[in-house]
C-alpha positions as semicolon CSV with decimal commas, in nm:
position;residue;x (nm);y (nm);z (nm)
1;M;14,671;23,535;7,116
2;N;14,821;23,803;7,333
3;V;15,193;23,730;7,360
4;K;15,408;24,038;7,408
5;P;15,726;24,062;7,202
6;H;16,039;24,029;7,414
7;V;16,254;24,339;7,461
8;R;16,572;24,351;7,667
9;N;16,616;24,626;7,927
10;E;16,927;24,752;7,747
11;D;16,745;24,787;7,412
12;P;16,686;25,143;7,292
13;E;16,358;25,314;7,373
14;T;16,245;25,281;7,012
15;S;16,254;24,902;7,049
16;H;16,043;24,921;7,363
17;L;15,792;25,147;7,184
18;A;15,777;24,912;6,886
19;A;15,722;24,609;7,109
20;A;15,454;24,786;7,311
21;G;15,268;24,876;6,992
22;K;15,284;24,526;6,847
23;K;14,948;24,357;6,895
24;D;15,024;24,013;6,761
25;N;15,335;23,804;6,737
26;K;15,301;23,608;6,411
27;A;15,600;23,384;6,484
28;A;15,459;23,289;6,825
29;A;15,122;23,213;6,665
30;L;15,287;22,986;6,407
31;V;15,488;22,802;6,675
32;L;15,175;22,760;6,886
33;E;14,987;22,622;6,585
34;S;15,266;22,373;6,518
35;L;15,280;22,252;6,879
36;T;14,900;22,232;6,897
37;H;14,888;21,993;6,601
38;S;15,175;21,775;6,726
39;E;15,120;21,475;6,949
40;I;15,485;21,471;7,058
41;P;15,726;21,742;7,180
42;L;15,914;21,914;6,895
43;I;16,259;22,068;6,871
44;D;16,297;22,409;6,704
45;E;16,415;22,247;6,379
46;E;16,097;22,035;6,363
47;I;15,879;22,335;6,445
48;A;16,038;22,530;6,158
49;S;15,987;22,239;5,919
50;D;15,621;22,207;6,019
51;V;15,563;22,581;5,981
52;Y;15,720;22,581;5,633
53;K;15,492;22,292;5,528
54;R;15,178;22,459;5,663
55;H;15,261;22,812;5,541
56;P;15,490;22,792;5,236
57;L;15,418;23,154;5,138
58;Y;15,502;23,289;5,483
59;A;15,835;23,143;5,581
60;P;15,984;23,322;5,882
61;S;16,346;23,245;5,954
62;P;16,428;22,979;6,214
63;D;16,566;23,264;6,426
64;R;16,231;23,445;6,415
65;L;16,051;23,123;6,510
66;R;16,288;23,073;6,805
67;H;16,197;23,423;6,924
68;G;15,831;23,332;6,891
69;R;15,888;23,012;7,088
70;K;16,069;23,209;7,360
71;S;15,772;23,449;7,384
72;L;15,544;23,151;7,440
73;L;15,780;23,010;7,703
74;L;15,795;23,344;7,889
75;A;15,415;23,367;7,871
76;G;15,389;23,022;8,033
77;L;15,208;22,864;7,737
78;I;15,469;22,599;7,655
79;M;15,730;22,401;7,844
80;Q;16,048;22,208;7,775
81;D;15,985;21,832;7,758
82;G;16,291;21,623;7,687
83;Y;16,539;21,640;7,403
84;G;16,556;21,548;7,039
85;D;16,826;21,518;6,777
86;T;16,884;21,776;6,505
87;K;16,964;21,676;6,147
88;R;17,332;21,717;6,235
89;G;17,301;21,483;6,532
90;C;17,317;21,748;6,806
91;K;17,087;21,739;7,107
92;A;16,820;22,008;7,121
93;Q;16,546;22,086;7,371
94;A;16,199;21,967;7,277
95;W;15,888;22,177;7,348
96;R;15,520;22,104;7,412
97;L;15,208;22,286;7,523
98;K;15,156;22,322;7,897
């Protein structure tokens, strides 16, 4: 997979250099794997739960997985598809492959 890490324009040059040198985005790969194996759109909380079940030894934070999901969105590989409820009862966007 060739998803570039996201860097803001206002980030320091070192961040841009680090992102440019990064060949693979592990979090994006894990999110993509989760969405590939799901028959329904998933919210970020469900993606994180699925990743933790599939890869218990590599458990990126939910924040890191959200960044991976955003990379996939910016790359045009996934899209928002409805909403789901979090464990706390809040609405959250659901995501699926394009």
